C-alpha positions in Angstrom: 85.4 118.3 87.9 81.8 119.1 88.5 80.2 122.4 87.2 78.0 124.1 89.7 75.9 127.2 89.1 76.0 130.0 91.7 73.1 132.3 92.7 74.3 135.0 90.3 74.0 132.5 87.4 77.8 132.1 86.8 79.3 128.7 86.6 82.2 127.4 88.9 84.1 124.2 88.8 84.4 122.1 92.0 86.6 119.1 92.6 84.7 116.0 93.5 86.0 114.0 96.4 88.1 111.0 95.7 86.0 107.9 95.5 83.1 109.6 93.7 84.7 110.4 90.4 83.2 108.2 87.7 85.1 106.7 84.9 84.1 107.6 81.4 83.1 104.8 78.9 86.3 105.2 77.0 88.4 105.1 80.2 86.6 102.1 81.5 87.2 100.3 78.2 90.9 101.3 78.3 91.3 100.0 81.8 89.5 96.7 81.0 91.8 96.1 78.1 95.0 97.0 80.0 94.1 94.9 83.0 93.6 91.8 80.9 97.2 92.0 79.6 99.5 89.4 81.1 102.8 90.3 82.7 105.9 89.9 80.5 109.2 88.2 81.3 110.7 91.5 82.2 107.9 92.2 84.8 108.3 88.9 86.7 111.1 88.3 89.1 112.3 85.0 90.6 113.9 83.9 93.9 114.8 80.6 95.4 112.0 78.9 97.3 111.6 75.8 99.5 113.8 72.8 98.4 115.3 75.0 95.7 112.1 75.4 93.8 111.9 78.9 92.2 109.2 81.3 93.3 107.9 83.8 90.8 106.7 87.2 91.9 106.3 90.8 91.0 108.4 93.4 92.9 106.5 96.1 94.8 108.0 99.0 92.9 107.0 97.4 89.6 103.4 96.8 90.8 103.1 100.5 91.8 104.6 101.6 88.4 102.1 99.5 86.5 99.2 100.9 88.7 100.3 104.4 87.9 100.5 103.7 84.2 97.1 102.1 84.2 95.0 104.1 86.6 97.0 107.4 86.5 99.0 108.6 89.5 95.9 110.3 90.9 93.5 107.5 89.9 94.1 105.1 92.8 95.1 105.1 96.4 96.3 102.6 99.1 95.3 102.5 102.7 96.6 100.4 105.6 93.5 99.2 107.3 95.1 97.2 110.1 98.4 95.7 111.3 98.8 92.9 113.8 102.0 91.7 115.5 101.5 87.9 115.5 104.7 87.1 117.5 107.7 88.9 118.9 110.4 86.8 120.5 113.9 87.3 121.6 116.4 84.4 121.3 118.0 83.7 124.7 121.3 82.6 123.4 121.9 85.5 121.0 119.7 88.2 122.3 118.3 88.8 118.8 114.7 89.4 117.8 112.2 87.6 115.6 109.0 89.2 114.5 106.0 88.3 112.4 103.4 90.9 111.3 100.2 90.8 109.3 98.7 93.8 107.5 95.4 94.4 105.7 95.8 96.9 102.8 93.0 98.4 100.7 93.4 99.7 97.2 90.7 102.1 96.0 90.1 103.6 92.6 88.8 107.1 92.1 85.2 105.9 91.5 85.1 104.1 94.9 85.8 100.6 93.7 88.2 98.8 96.0 89.9 95.5 96.8 91.7 94.7 100.1 93.9 91.7 101.0 96.1 90.4 103.8 99.9 90.6 103.6 102.5 89.0 105.9 106.1 89.9 106.8 108.8 88.5 109.0 112.1 89.7 110.4 114.6 87.2 111.7 117.7 87.5 113.8 117.5 91.3 114.2 119.9 92.9 116.6 117.4 95.6 117.7 113.7 95.2 118.6 112.6 98.4 116.8 114.4 97.5 113.6 112.8 94.0 113.7 109.3 95.4 114.0 109.9 98.0 111.3 111.2 95.5 108.8 108.4 93.1 109.4 105.7 95.8 109.1 107.2 97.1 105.8 107.3 93.6 104.3 103.7 93.0 105.5 102.4 96.2 104.0 104.2 95.6 100.7 102.9 92.1 100.5 99.3 93.3 101.2 99.5 96.0 98.6 100.6 93.6 95.9 98.0 91.0 96.9 95.3 93.7 96.8 96.4 95.0 93.4 96.3 91.5 91.9 92.5 91.4 92.3 92.2 94.0 89.6 93.6 91.7 86.9 96.5 90.1 85.1 98.5 93.2 84.5 98.7 93.9 88.3 99.9 90.5 89.4 97.2 87.9 88.8 99.4 86.5 86.0 101.7 85.0 88.7 99.0 82.4 89.5 98.6 81.3 85.9 100.8 78.2 85.8 100.5 77.9 82.0 101.9 81.5 81.5 104.6 80.9 84.1 105.7 77.8 82.2 105.9 79.9 79.1 108.0 82.5 80.9 110.4 79.7 82.1 110.9 78.6 78.5 111.5 82.1 77.3 114.1 82.7 80.1 116.1 79.7 78.9 116.5 81.1 75.4 119.5 83.3 74.6 118.6 86.9 74.2 120.2 88.3 71.1 118.3 91.5 70.2 116.4 93.1 73.0 114.1 95.9 71.9 112.5 97.9 74.7 108.8 98.4 74.0 107.2 101.8 74.7 105.0 101.8 77.8 101.4 102.5 77.2 100.2 105.1 79.8 96.6 105.9 80.6 95.8 108.8 78.3 92.6 109.8 80.1 94.1 111.4 83.2 96.1 114.0 81.2 94.6 116.9 79.3 95.1 116.7 75.5 95.0 120.5 75.1 97.6 121.1 77.8 99.9 118.4 76.3 99.7 119.9 72.8 100.4 123.4 74.2 103.3 122.1 76.2 104.8 120.3 73.2 104.5 123.4 71.0 106.1 125.5 73.7 109.0 123.1 74.1 109.6 123.0 70.3 109.5 126.9 70.2 111.9 127.1 73.1 114.3 124.6 71.5 114.3 126.5 68.2 115.0 129.8 70.0 117.9 128.2 71.9 119.5 126.9 68.7 119.2 130.3 67.0 120.8 132.0 70.0 123.7 129.6 70.1 124.3 130.0 66.3 124.3 133.8 66.6 126.7 133.6 69.6 129.1 131.4 67.8 129.1 133.8 64.8 129.9 136.7 67.1 132.8 134.9 68.6 134.2 134.0 65.2 134.3 137.6 64.1 135.5 139.2 67.4 138.2 136.6 68.4 141.5 137.0 66.6 142.9 133.8 65.0 145.2 131.8 67.2 148.9 132.0 66.0 150.5 129.0 64.5 152.1 127.1 67.4 154.9 126.0 65.0 155.8 129.6 64.1 155.7 130.7 67.7 158.1 127.9 68.8 160.6 128.8 66.0 160.5 132.5 66.9 161.2 131.6 70.6 164.2 129.4 69.6 165.7 132.1 67.3 165.4 134.7 70.1 167.2 132.3 72.6 169.9 131.6 70.0 170.6 135.3 69.5 170.9 135.9 73.3 173.5 133.2 73.5 175.6 134.5 70.6 175.5 138.2 71.6 178.6 139.4 73.6 178.2 140.3 77.2 177.8 144.0 78.0 180.5 146.1 79.7 179.1 145.9 83.2 179.3 142.1 83.1 182.9 142.2 81.8 183.9 144.6 84.6 182.5 142.1 87.2 184.3 139.2 85.6 187.7 141.1 85.7 
């Protein structure tokens, strides 16, 4: 927000365009510390590679989640700068399609700092041409996004290229996990308003207390207004006695006349 004085002397707040919003000193320090953190075993995925060699990587959804936690959901943006179809071929024997696409993706922070990188995606043996192109483009954009994010630091994927750290992750993965405690995620505190958060927390506590009080009063009213349920054992005995009396009582005259 930028405060601008009008001709009448009053002040008004205007939203600065994205790319021109400067980080505060505290926020810059927070980002620097967060980006230096290495990815944990839970953040790194593994898939089979060439000749059975495992390939370690970070999934796209996880990279986006870490970026949101670090920069804030409105503190960064992604942009597809260019996509190129490198090859598109149809196999004569099967009629299926093979496609290869490259994509350049740019990641920009709110202060204008950006990194961009090239991603690549392929789609093999697809029945339909459109589906093959779609799958290849999505893979290329996802790859480009992750490769651009890694340039910001360890926490956003640069850790994957640290062989020493990957060896450590391998050793940890071989150990049996007995007690797994989920650690709380540290989220950038600078893109939320402290005053608004405290007011929201206080309002939630008040609302919860009012709800509990209302439920207690309602339960007390039901207890006084609803008659106690009869004992099911007594009700069953009364029913059995009534049926027994009906069996023992003599038939009335009209029934006797019918029988005769």
